[in-house]
C-alpha positions, 0 to 999 in steps of 0.5 A: 121608721128610723130617725134621719142620720147625717147621711139621710139628711144630706140625701134629702137635702140634695134631692130637695135642691135637685127638685128645682130641675123639674120646675120648667115642666111644673110651671108649664115652660116645657111640655112633657110627653105624658099628661102634666098631672101624670108626669108631676105625680111621677116626679113627686113619687121620686121624692116619696120613694127617697124619703122612705129609702132614708127613713125605713129600718127594713132593708127590703123596703129600702131596696124597693124604694131605691128601685122605684126612685130609679125607675121613676127617675128614668120615666120623668127624664125620658118623658121630658127631654127638653127640661134641661138639667132634669138628668141631675135627678138621676145623679142624685139618686145614684149617689144614694145607692151605697145606702142599700146596694153594692158598688158593682150594682150601683155602677151598673145603675150609673151605666143605665142612668147614662143610657137613659140620659143619652136616650133623652138627648137623642129625642132632642135631636142633638148631634153626635158630638153633643151626645158624647159630651153630654153623656160623658159629662153625666157619666163622670158626674155620677161616678164622682158622686158614687166614689165620693159617697163610697169613700165617706161610707168607708171612712165612717165605717173605719171610724166606727170600727176604731171607736168600737175597738177602743171601747173593747180595749178599755173594757178588757183593761178594766176587767183585767185590773179587776181580775188582778185585784181578785187574784191578789186578794186570794193570794193574801187570803191563802197567806193568812190561812197558811201563816197565821193558822200555823202560828196560832196552832203553835201558840195554842200548843205552847200555852197548853204545855205551859198550863201543865208545867210549873216553874222553869219548864212552864216559863220556857213555854210561856216565853216561846208562846210570847215569841210566837205571838209577837211574830204573829202580830208582825205578820198580821201588820205586814199583811194589813199594810200590803192590803192597804197599799193595793189599789182599791177597785172602784165601780165608778172608775171602771165604768168611766174608763170604758166610756172615756175618750170614745171618738165621736161620742160624749159618754157621761157616767154617774155612779151613786156613792151608796152603790156596792157590788161584788166582782160578778156584778162589776163584770156584768155592769162593765160588759153592759156599758161596753155593749151600750157604748158599742151599740150607740156607735153602730146604730144610734148616730148619737152625739151624747150618751149618759149612764146612771147606776144607783141603788133602789132598795134591794136593787142596783139599777142601771139606766142609759140613754142617747140622743140618737135616732132610736129604733121602734120597735126594738129588735135585739141583736146578739149584743143586746140579747147577750146583755139581757142574758148577763143580767138574767144570770146575775138574778136581774133583768134588762129592758130596751126602749127605742121610742126616744133615742135608745134607752136601756133599763136594767138591774141586779140584786143589791149586796 
């Protein structure tokens, strides 16, 4: 079972409100064509089916619940034609269709619902004009509800895709910055090797030559060695200054950047001061936070997400959790499997728990 998101609660609320349309039959003001206990059981079964429709994780179960709710709705409407606004029940059920079926199938359900409503009105011996007016009214109401829900789903999907693209861009920017810093460190290392190594070789040769010569000849070698040493010192100072001027990478800043300003989700990142990681581990942690944020946006229906990175003895631990619906049992998709594989390749491990919100616990060896 999954927790109820905003849309699930909205569907339940609409159905609870629509329960009032069955009161004429339930209180005995209208007699159904079926025995009242049977009709009442069918009416109640509609609500049970809808509950499992909005709470189940399995698509097959949800599809079966929608079909059951629709069929039971037809039965209750056809067997209580004098119950007044009872067809509103079919309007609400049709509005839940976008949760599980395509627009075309949902449109066909709307047409069938309308046919059932018209048939129930024929049983009431309504005139042709009344049939056209009532049938057209319920058809338009269902279409309006269906299109409104479709638009809400589309807007929600677009917002989620925009938020995911934002997270991907933030993560790519962070990793690009780390790559640029790594390239700069490699360039400086090569310069030190080529420049300093060459000058130290010349200095060694000049000092060796001065050791074997006396007088003016030896002094000349010493002077040249002194000149080389001064140049070497100047080059080392310049290189050290360049290293100091280069911006230093921070794991806390990198992870905070991934979760910064995510639309619709408040992300809090806390990295302990004693955490030290290398470039490979930084990449693993950045990609992990990226996947955690994206997974939360796609599935959790959460408002808040927290991420903690701390040192625990010989390990650097990452813990993350949200206040969303959770998932029990957890069935990892490609994203979560990729996250676990990254930690495994870095010598660590990752575990997932969906019993209370969604939790991720992972670690890599400390430096």
